N, CA, C and O atoms as CSV, one atom per row, in Angstrom:
chain,resi,resn,atom,element,x,y,z
A,1,MET,N,N,-24.390,-50.515,76.901
A,1,MET,CA,C,-23.860,-49.765,75.780
A,1,MET,C,C,-24.095,-48.279,76.024
A,1,MET,O,O,-25.194,-47.877,76.408
A,2,THR,N,N,-23.079,-47.471,75.805
A,2,THR,CA,C,-23.179,-46.034,76.002
A,2,THR,C,C,-23.363,-45.345,74.654
A,2,THR,O,O,-22.660,-45.642,73.689
A,3,THR,N,N,-24.309,-44.431,74.606
A,3,THR,CA,C,-24.536,-43.648,73.397
A,3,THR,C,C,-23.625,-42.436,73.416
A,3,THR,O,O,-23.496,-41.779,74.449
A,4,THR,N,N,-23.000,-42.131,72.309
A,4,THR,CA,C,-22.152,-40.949,72.203
A,4,THR,C,C,-22.904,-39.865,71.461
A,4,THR,O,O,-23.454,-40.104,70.386
A,5,TYR,N,N,-22.927,-38.668,72.037
A,5,TYR,CA,C,-23.573,-37.521,71.424
A,5,TYR,C,C,-22.481,-36.561,70.993
A,5,TYR,O,O,-21.750,-36.037,71.833
A,6,ARG,N,N,-22.361,-36.328,69.711
A,6,ARG,CA,C,-21.363,-35.388,69.199
A,6,ARG,C,C,-22.070,-34.106,68.804
A,6,ARG,O,O,-23.073,-34.117,68.089
A,7,ILE,N,N,-21.527,-33.016,69.283
A,7,ILE,CA,C,-22.136,-31.722,69.025
A,7,ILE,C,C,-21.179,-30.908,68.161
A,7,ILE,O,O,-20.021,-30.707,68.526
A,8,GLU,N,N,-21.655,-30.452,67.040
A,8,GLU,CA,C,-20.865,-29.586,66.172
A,8,GLU,C,C,-21.056,-28.149,66.635
A,8,GLU,O,O,-22.188,-27.692,66.797
A,9,ARG,N,N,-19.965,-27.440,66.845
A,9,ARG,CA,C,-20.057,-26.052,67.276
A,9,ARG,C,C,-20.583,-25.188,66.148
A,9,ARG,O,O,-20.220,-25.361,64.984
A,10,ASP,N,N,-21.428,-24.272,66.509
A,10,ASP,CA,C,-21.995,-23.311,65.572
A,10,ASP,C,C,-21.773,-21.931,66.167
A,10,ASP,O,O,-22.344,-21.618,67.212
A,11,PRO,N,N,-20.962,-21.101,65.532
A,11,PRO,CA,C,-20.660,-19.786,66.103
A,11,PRO,C,C,-21.871,-18.861,66.180
A,11,PRO,O,O,-21.789,-17.790,66.783
A,12,GLN,N,N,-22.973,-19.251,65.590
A,12,GLN,CA,C,-24.173,-18.414,65.589
A,12,GLN,C,C,-25.136,-18.759,66.727
A,12,GLN,O,O,-26.225,-18.190,66.808
A,13,VAL,N,N,-24.743,-19.689,67.607
A,13,VAL,CA,C,-25.606,-20.059,68.727
A,13,VAL,C,C,-24.803,-20.071,70.029
A,13,VAL,O,O,-23.573,-20.124,70.018
A,14,CYS,N,N,-25.521,-20.020,71.144
A,14,CYS,CA,C,-24.906,-20.116,72.464
A,14,CYS,C,C,-24.294,-21.513,72.618
A,14,CYS,O,O,-24.954,-22.516,72.346
A,15,ASP,N,N,-23.044,-21.573,73.049
A,15,ASP,CA,C,-22.371,-22.860,73.235
A,15,ASP,C,C,-22.881,-23.627,74.443
A,15,ASP,O,O,-22.524,-24.790,74.626
A,16,PHE,N,N,-23.701,-23.007,75.264
A,16,PHE,CA,C,-24.232,-23.659,76.449
A,16,PHE,C,C,-25.642,-24.191,76.231
A,16,PHE,O,O,-25.911,-25.359,76.514
A,17,CYS,N,N,-26.546,-23.351,75.729
A,17,CYS,CA,C,-27.951,-23.766,75.608
A,17,CYS,C,C,-28.458,-23.791,74.163
A,17,CYS,O,O,-29.603,-24.177,73.927
A,18,THR,N,N,-27.648,-23.398,73.214
A,18,THR,CA,C,-27.948,-23.317,71.776
A,18,THR,C,C,-28.964,-22.234,71.417
A,18,THR,O,O,-29.568,-22.291,70.346
A,19,ASP,N,N,-29.160,-21.252,72.294
A,19,ASP,CA,C,-29.996,-20.102,71.958
A,19,ASP,C,C,-29.422,-19.472,70.682
A,19,ASP,O,O,-28.203,-19.356,70.558
A,20,PRO,N,N,-30.268,-19.067,69.739
A,20,PRO,CA,C,-29.767,-18.555,68.457
A,20,PRO,C,C,-29.242,-17.112,68.499
A,20,PRO,O,O,-28.906,-16.552,67.456
A,21,PHE,N,N,-29.169,-16.513,69.680
A,21,PHE,CA,C,-28.726,-15.125,69.763
A,21,PHE,C,C,-27.616,-14.934,70.787
A,21,PHE,O,O,-27.852,-14.339,71.839
A,22,PRO,N,N,-26.401,-15.429,70.502
A,22,PRO,CA,C,-25.305,-15.204,71.449
A,22,PRO,C,C,-24.954,-13.715,71.509
A,22,PRO,O,O,-24.979,-13.019,70.494
A,23,VAL,N,N,-24.629,-13.246,72.698
A,23,VAL,CA,C,-24.301,-11.830,72.882
A,23,VAL,C,C,-22.892,-11.616,73.424
A,23,VAL,O,O,-22.382,-10.496,73.392
A,24,THR,N,N,-22.261,-12.672,73.919
A,24,THR,CA,C,-20.952,-12.561,74.549
A,24,THR,C,C,-20.067,-13.709,74.086
A,24,THR,O,O,-20.542,-14.821,73.858
A,25,ALA,N,N,-18.782,-13.428,73.950
A,25,ALA,CA,C,-17.800,-14.486,73.676
A,25,ALA,C,C,-16.796,-14.479,74.825
A,25,ALA,O,O,-16.204,-13.447,75.141
A,26,TYR,N,N,-16.612,-15.641,75.445
A,26,TYR,CA,C,-15.660,-15.793,76.541
A,26,TYR,C,C,-14.398,-16.454,76.009
A,26,TYR,O,O,-14.442,-17.576,75.504
A,27,GLN,N,N,-13.281,-15.760,76.122
A,27,GLN,CA,C,-12.013,-16.341,75.708
A,27,GLN,C,C,-11.629,-17.430,76.701
A,27,GLN,O,O,-11.793,-17.275,77.911
A,28,CYS,N,N,-11.120,-18.525,76.169
A,28,CYS,CA,C,-10.833,-19.682,77.002
A,28,CYS,C,C,-9.572,-20.361,76.480
A,28,CYS,O,O,-9.403,-20.528,75.272
A,29,ALA,N,N,-8.688,-20.752,77.397
A,29,ALA,CA,C,-7.516,-21.520,77.000
A,29,ALA,C,C,-7.991,-22.878,76.472
A,29,ALA,O,O,-8.979,-23.427,76.959
A,30,ASP,N,N,-7.291,-23.410,75.483
A,30,ASP,CA,C,-7.656,-24.701,74.908
A,30,ASP,C,C,-7.526,-25.802,75.967
A,30,ASP,O,O,-6.625,-25.767,76.806
A,31,PHE,N,N,-8.427,-26.766,75.914
A,31,PHE,CA,C,-8.325,-27.933,76.795
A,31,PHE,C,C,-9.009,-29.121,76.133
A,31,PHE,O,O,-9.894,-28.963,75.292
A,32,ILE,N,N,-8.578,-30.312,76.533
A,32,ILE,CA,C,-9.193,-31.551,76.052
A,32,ILE,C,C,-10.064,-32.059,77.184
A,32,ILE,O,O,-9.663,-32.087,78.348
A,33,TRP,N,N,-11.257,-32.456,76.811
A,33,TRP,CA,C,-12.245,-32.854,77.806
A,33,TRP,C,C,-12.618,-34.307,77.629
A,33,TRP,O,O,-12.945,-34.732,76.521
A,34,ALA,N,N,-12.576,-35.068,78.692
A,34,ALA,CA,C,-12.936,-36.485,78.820
A,34,ALA,C,C,-13.258,-37.190,77.510
A,34,ALA,O,O,-14.397,-37.181,77.044
A,35,LYS,N,N,-12.257,-37.786,76.941
A,35,LYS,CA,C,-12.408,-38.459,75.650
A,35,LYS,C,C,-13.431,-39.590,75.676
A,35,LYS,O,O,-14.043,-39.884,74.649
A,36,ASP,N,N,-13.628,-40.227,76.824
A,36,ASP,CA,C,-14.552,-41.353,76.901
A,36,ASP,C,C,-15.921,-40.977,77.466
A,36,ASP,O,O,-16.711,-41.860,77.800
A,37,SER,N,N,-16.210,-39.690,77.578
A,37,SER,CA,C,-17.501,-39.252,78.107
A,37,SER,C,C,-18.583,-39.318,77.018
A,37,SER,O,O,-18.270,-39.529,75.846
A,38,PRO,N,N,-19.850,-39.138,77.404
A,38,PRO,CA,C,-20.922,-39.120,76.398
A,38,PRO,C,C,-20.829,-37.929,75.440
A,38,PRO,O,O,-21.470,-37.937,74.389
A,39,LEU,N,N,-20.043,-36.908,75.785
A,39,LEU,CA,C,-19.874,-35.737,74.919
A,39,LEU,C,C,-18.392,-35.474,74.672
A,39,LEU,O,O,-17.866,-34.484,75.180
A,40,PRO,N,N,-17.699,-36.317,73.914
A,40,PRO,CA,C,-16.270,-36.066,73.684
A,40,PRO,C,C,-16.074,-34.700,73.043
A,40,PRO,O,O,-16.840,-34.300,72.166
A,41,HIS,N,N,-15.047,-33.990,73.483
A,41,HIS,CA,C,-14.926,-32.607,73.048
A,41,HIS,C,C,-13.507,-32.090,73.230
A,41,HIS,O,O,-12.836,-32.427,74.205
A,42,GLN,N,N,-13.064,-31.290,72.311
A,42,GLN,CA,C,-11.840,-30.528,72.479
A,42,GLN,C,C,-12.235,-29.065,72.396
A,42,GLN,O,O,-12.786,-28.611,71.393
A,43,SER,N,N,-11.950,-28.348,73.446
A,43,SER,CA,C,-12.320,-26.944,73.482
A,43,SER,C,C,-11.184,-26.113,72.910
A,43,SER,O,O,-10.022,-26.284,73.279
A,44,GLU,N,N,-11.536,-25.219,72.013
A,44,GLU,CA,C,-10.550,-24.327,71.407
A,44,GLU,C,C,-11.091,-22.906,71.397
A,44,GLU,O,O,-12.162,-22.643,70.850
A,45,ALA,N,N,-10.343,-21.994,72.006
A,45,ALA,CA,C,-10.601,-20.555,71.945
A,45,ALA,C,C,-11.878,-20.131,72.660
A,45,ALA,O,O,-12.138,-20.553,73.787
A,46,ALA,N,N,-12.670,-19.297,71.999
A,46,ALA,CA,C,-13.809,-18.635,72.638
A,46,ALA,C,C,-15.071,-19.492,72.670
A,46,ALA,O,O,-15.293,-20.343,71.809
A,47,TRP,N,N,-15.880,-19.242,73.682
A,47,TRP,CA,C,-17.200,-19.852,73.815
A,47,TRP,C,C,-18.232,-18.735,73.734
A,47,TRP,O,O,-18.083,-17.703,74.387
A,48,SER,N,N,-19.269,-18.933,72.944
A,48,SER,CA,C,-20.350,-17.956,72.817
A,48,SER,C,C,-21.405,-18.227,73.878
A,48,SER,O,O,-21.643,-19.372,74.263
A,49,ALA,N,N,-22.037,-17.145,74.347
A,49,ALA,CA,C,-23.103,-17.292,75.334
A,49,ALA,C,C,-24.231,-16.313,75.034
A,49,ALA,O,O,-23.995,-15.173,74.633
A,50,CYS,N,N,-25.455,-16.779,75.236
A,50,CYS,CA,C,-26.625,-15.917,75.090
A,50,CYS,C,C,-26.729,-15.006,76.322
A,50,CYS,O,O,-25.922,-15.106,77.247
A,51,ARG,N,N,-27.713,-14.135,76.322
A,51,ARG,CA,C,-27.894,-13.189,77.420
A,51,ARG,C,C,-28.074,-13.916,78.756
A,51,ARG,O,O,-27.448,-13.545,79.749
A,52,VAL,N,N,-28.923,-14.948,78.787
A,52,VAL,CA,C,-29.203,-15.658,80.038
A,52,VAL,C,C,-27.976,-16.421,80.517
A,52,VAL,O,O,-27.601,-16.313,81.685
A,53,CYS,N,N,-27.348,-17.187,79.640
A,53,CYS,CA,C,-26.162,-17.956,80.034
A,53,CYS,C,C,-25.020,-17.034,80.441
A,53,CYS,O,O,-24.283,-17.337,81.379
A,54,SER,N,N,-24.868,-15.916,79.747
A,54,SER,CA,C,-23.834,-14.942,80.086
A,54,SER,C,C,-24.047,-14.393,81.498
A,54,SER,O,O,-23.093,-14.247,82.262
A,55,ALA,N,N,-25.290,-14.091,81.837
A,55,ALA,CA,C,-25.593,-13.588,83.188
A,55,ALA,C,C,-25.274,-14.658,84.243
A,55,ALA,O,O,-24.779,-14.334,85.323
A,56,LEU,N,N,-25.554,-15.919,83.934
A,56,LEU,CA,C,-25.243,-16.998,84.871
A,56,LEU,C,C,-23.735,-17.150,85.050
A,56,LEU,O,O,-23.260,-17.338,86.169
A,57,ILE,N,N,-22.983,-17.069,83.957
A,57,ILE,CA,C,-21.521,-17.161,84.021
A,57,ILE,C,C,-20.958,-15.991,84.819
A,57,ILE,O,O,-20.169,-16.185,85.744
A,58,ASP,N,N,-21.363,-14.786,84.462
A,58,ASP,CA,C,-20.839,-13.584,85.133
A,58,ASP,C,C,-21.186,-13.574,86.615
A,58,ASP,O,O,-20.432,-13.043,87.430
A,59,GLY,N,N,-22.323,-14.159,86.964
A,59,GLY,CA,C,-22.733,-14.215,88.363
A,59,GLY,C,C,-22.176,-15.407,89.124
A,59,GLY,O,O,-22.393,-15.534,90.329
A,60,GLY,N,N,-21.459,-16.280,88.430
A,60,GLY,CA,C,-20.894,-17.459,89.073
A,60,GLY,C,C,-21.932,-18.507,89.440
A,60,GLY,O,O,-21.730,-19.278,90.377
A,61,HIS,N,N,-23.039,-18.541,88.712
A,61,HIS,CA,C,-24.126,-19.485,88.981
A,61,HIS,C,C,-23.943,-20.739,88.124
A,61,HIS,O,O,-24.729,-21.003,87.214
A,62,TRP,N,N,-22.907,-21.496,88.425
A,62,TRP,CA,C,-22.503,-22.614,87.582
A,62,TRP,C,C,-23.522,-23.743,87.570
A,62,TRP,O,O,-23.765,-24.337,86.519
A,63,ALA,N,N,-24.119,-24.053,88.711
A,63,ALA,CA,C,-25.127,-25.124,88.742
A,63,ALA,C,C,-26.348,-24.732,87.905
A,63,ALA,O,O,-26.912,-25.568,87.199
A,64,SER,N,N,-26.751,-23.475,87.985
A,64,SER,CA,C,-27.897,-23.013,87.193
A,64,SER,C,C,-27.574,-23.022,85.704
A,64,SER,O,O,-28.436,-23.334,84.882
A,65,LEU,N,N,-26.332,-22.680,85.354
A,65,LEU,CA,C,-25.907,-22.730,83.957
A,65,LEU,C,C,-25.999,-24.165,83.439
A,65,LEU,O,O,-26.516,-24.406,82.348
A,66,THR,N,N,-25.499,-25.107,84.220
A,66,THR,CA,C,-25.543,-26.506,83.815
A,66,THR,C,C,-26.985,-26.995,83.729
A,66,THR,O,O,-27.335,-27.718,82.797
A,67,ASP,N,N,-27.819,-26.612,84.683
A,67,ASP,CA,C,-29.234,-26.996,84.619
A,67,ASP,C,C,-29.862,-26.510,83.317
A,67,ASP,O,O,-30.552,-27.267,82.635
A,68,ARG,N,N,-29.621,-25.246,82.976
A,68,ARG,CA,C,-30.194,-24.660,81.760
A,68,ARG,C,C,-29.700,-25.407,80.520
A,68,ARG,O,O,-30.496,-25.788,79.662
A,69,ALA,N,N,-28.392,-25.611,80.433
A,69,ALA,CA,C,-27.814,-26.290,79.273
A,69,ALA,C,C,-28.338,-27.723,79.166
A,69,ALA,O,O,-28.664,-28.190,78.074
A,70,PHE,N,N,-28.418,-28.413,80.294
A,70,PHE,CA,C,-28.886,-29.800,80.307
A,70,PHE,C,C,-30.343,-29.894,79.845
A,70,PHE,O,O,-30.681,-30.744,79.021
A,71,GLU,N,N,-31.194,-29.028,80.371
A,71,GLU,CA,C,-32.608,-29.038,79.984
A,71,GLU,C,C,-32.785,-28.755,78.495
A,71,GLU,O,O,-33.599,-29.400,77.835
A,72,HIS,N,N,-32.029,-27.796,77.962
A,72,HIS,CA,C,-32.120,-27.482,76.536
A,72,HIS,C,C,-31.611,-28.653,75.696
A,72,HIS,O,O,-32.185,-28.969,74.654
A,73,PHE,N,N,-30.537,-29.294,76.150
A,73,PHE,CA,C,-29.987,-30.443,75.434
A,73,PHE,C,C,-31.010,-31.571,75.376
A,73,PHE,O,O,-31.203,-32.184,74.326
A,74,LEU,N,N,-31.666,-31.846,76.501
A,74,LEU,CA,C,-32.665,-32.920,76.532
A,74,LEU,C,C,-33.823,-32.638,75.582
A,74,LEU,O,O,-34.316,-33.546,74.913
A,75,ARG,N,N,-34.258,-31.381,75.522
A,75,ARG,CA,C,-35.363,-31.039,74.617
A,75,ARG,C,C,-34.976,-31.250,73.159
A,75,ARG,O,O,-35.792,-31.675,72.341
A,76,LYS,N,N,-33.734,-30.951,72.850
A,76,LYS,CA,C,-33.276,-31.023,71.463
A,76,LYS,C,C,-32.919,-32.450,71.033
A,76,LYS,O,O,-33.148,-32.823,69.882
A,77,HIS,N,N,-32.367,-33.242,71.940
A,77,HIS,CA,C,-31.815,-34.548,71.560
A,77,HIS,C,C,-32.595,-35.749,72.076
A,77,HIS,O,O,-32.278,-36.873,71.685
A,78,HIS,N,N,-33.582,-35.576,72.919
A,78,HIS,CA,C,-34.414,-36.685,73.394
A,78,HIS,C,C,-33.555,-37.841,73.919
A,78,HIS,O,O,-33.650,-38.968,73.431
A,79,VAL,N,N,-32.729,-37.552,74.902
A,79,VAL,CA,C,-31.823,-38.533,75.500
A,79,VAL,C,C,-32.631,-39.497,76.368
A,79,VAL,O,O,-33.443,-39.053,77.179
A,80,PRO,N,N,-32.425,-40.814,76.215
A,80,PRO,CA,C,-33.129,-41.780,77.057
A,80,PRO,C,C,-32.845,-41.521,78.541
A,80,PRO,O,O,-31.741,-41.122,78.912
A,81,PHE,N,N,-33.847,-41.751,79.370
A,81,PHE,CA,C,-33.739,-41.485,80.799
A,81,PHE,C,C,-32.516,-42.160,81.409
A,81,PHE,O,O,-31.838,-41.569,82.250
A,82,ILE,N,N,-32.230,-43.382,80.997
A,82,ILE,CA,C,-31.110,-44.138,81.570
A,82,ILE,C,C,-29.754,-43.464,81.312
A,82,ILE,O,O,-28.822,-43.638,82.097
A,83,ASP,N,N,-29.637,-42.705,80.232
A,83,ASP,CA,C,-28.380,-42.033,79.887
A,83,ASP,C,C,-28.266,-40.638,80.498
A,83,ASP,O,O,-27.189,-40.041,80.468
A,84,GLN,N,N,-29.341,-40.117,81.043
A,84,GLN,CA,C,-29.334,-38.733,81.515
A,84,GLN,C,C,-28.395,-38.458,82.687
A,84,GLN,O,O,-27.738,-37.417,82.676
A,85,PRO,N,N,-28.288,-39.330,83.707
A,85,PRO,CA,C,-27.361,-39.028,84.803
A,85,PRO,C,C,-25.902,-38.910,84.341
A,85,PRO,O,O,-25.188,-38.006,84.775
A,86,GLY,N,N,-25.467,-39.804,83.477
A,86,GLY,CA,C,-24.100,-39.738,82.962
A,86,GLY,C,C,-23.871,-38.503,82.119
A,86,GLY,O,O,-22.808,-37.886,82.182
A,87,LEU,N,N,-24.866,-38.143,81.330
A,87,LEU,CA,C,-24.776,-36.942,80.513
A,87,LEU,C,C,-24.680,-35.707,81.403
A,87,LEU,O,O,-23.889,-34.804,81.131
A,88,ARG,N,N,-25.476,-35.667,82.455
A,88,ARG,CA,C,-25.460,-34.526,83.385
A,88,ARG,C,C,-24.101,-34.409,84.056
A,88,ARG,O,O,-23.565,-33.306,84.170
A,89,ARG,N,N,-23.530,-35.534,84.507
A,89,ARG,CA,C,-22.192,-35.511,85.123
A,89,ARG,C,C,-21.145,-35.014,84.130
A,89,ARG,O,O,-20.260,-34.238,84.491
A,90,ALA,N,N,-21.246,-35.459,82.885
A,90,ALA,CA,C,-20.295,-35.023,81.858
A,90,ALA,C,C,-20.422,-33.524,81.609
A,90,ALA,O,O,-19.421,-32.840,81.400
A,91,MET,N,N,-21.641,-33.019,81.631
A,91,MET,CA,C,-21.862,-31.592,81.407
A,91,MET,C,C,-21.311,-30.772,82.580
A,91,MET,O,O,-20.748,-29.698,82.368
A,92,VAL,N,N,-21.466,-31.266,83.809
A,92,VAL,CA,C,-20.887,-30.600,84.980
A,92,VAL,C,C,-19.368,-30.528,84.821
A,92,VAL,O,O,-18.756,-29.489,85.067
A,93,GLU,N,N,-18.773,-31.640,84.407
A,93,GLU,CA,C,-17.321,-31.679,84.204
A,93,GLU,C,C,-16.895,-30.671,83.135
A,93,GLU,O,O,-15.916,-29.948,83.317
A,94,LEU,N,N,-17.622,-30.622,82.032
A,94,LEU,CA,C,-17.290,-29.697,80.956
A,94,LEU,C,C,-17.370,-28.248,81.434
A,94,LEU,O,O,-16.477,-27.450,81.148
A,95,HIS,N,N,-18.418,-27.911,82.146
A,95,HIS,CA,C,-18.568,-26.535,82.623
A,95,HIS,C,C,-17.514,-26.189,83.673
A,95,HIS,O,O,-17.063,-25.046,83.741
A,96,ASP,N,N,-17.115,-27.172,84.498
A,96,ASP,CA,C,-16.026,-26.937,85.450
A,96,ASP,C,C,-14.723,-26.650,84.718
A,96,ASP,O,O,-13.980,-25.746,85.100
A,97,LEU,N,N,-14.443,-27.415,83.668
A,97,LEU,CA,C,-13.226,-27.181,82.886
A,97,LEU,C,C,-13.275,-25.830,82.181
A,97,LEU,O,O,-12.271,-25.122,82.122
A,98,PHE,N,N,-14.437,-25.474,81.647
A,98,PHE,CA,C,-14.588,-24.153,81.033
A,98,PHE,C,C,-14.260,-23.063,82.066
A,98,PHE,O,O,-13.502,-22.136,81.780
A,99,ARG,N,N,-14.838,-23.186,83.264
A,99,ARG,CA,C,-14.615,-22.194,84.326
A,99,ARG,C,C,-13.126,-22.106,84.670
A,99,ARG,O,O,-12.596,-21.008,84.841
A,100,GLN,N,N,-12.456,-23.243,84.772
A,100,GLN,CA,C,-11.029,-23.270,85.120
A,100,GLN,C,C,-10.156,-22.671,84.025
A,100,GLN,O,O,-9.108,-22.097,84.319
A,101,HIS,N,N,-10.570,-22.796,82.769
A,101,HIS,CA,C,-9.748,-22.348,81.641
A,101,HIS,C,C,-10.179,-20.994,81.061
A,101,HIS,O,O,-9.529,-20.459,80.164
A,102,MET,N,N,-11.269,-20.457,81.579
A,102,MET,CA,C,-11.766,-19.168,81.077
A,102,MET,C,C,-10.723,-18.085,81.391
A,102,MET,O,O,-10.232,-17.978,82.515
A,103,LEU,N,N,-10.407,-17.300,80.376
A,103,LEU,CA,C,-9.426,-16.226,80.538
A,103,LEU,C,C,-10.164,-14.957,80.964
A,103,LEU,O,O,-10.983,-14.419,80.219
A,104,ARG,N,N,-9.869,-14.509,82.133
A,104,ARG,CA,C,-10.543,-13.332,82.663
A,104,ARG,C,C,-9.837,-12.061,82.215
A,104,ARG,O,O,-8.614,-12.033,82.082
A,105,ALA,N,N,-10.611,-11.022,81.985
A,105,ALA,CA,C,-10.020,-9.727,81.593
A,105,ALA,C,C,-9.167,-9.192,82.732
A,105,ALA,O,O,-9.518,-9.314,83.905
A,106,ALA,N,N,-8.038,-8.596,82.358
A,106,ALA,CA,C,-7.117,-8.055,83.372
A,106,ALA,C,C,-7.593,-6.730,83.912
A,106,ALA,O,O,-6.935,-6.142,84.771
């Protein structure tokens, strides 16, 4: 049995690690992300990022961004060990889609 984790977006926190002090908003084309994954999600418009996550995004450090987001998610949600590999893969997929759909300034 797979557990589904639904995350409600909060514009007052980082969309990656949930830090309560987002400093940057990244415009992103809308996309639908793996409906059958542990984190079903439809991405719409901008994503907020804290100072640390923003630096990782701007520097192209995608694996480090995912590591940070995954570690923060585990601390907050206490995901069983058996579900963690699938959750990590889903998070990698989500961040890859974000990167592909992120609208860069001209």
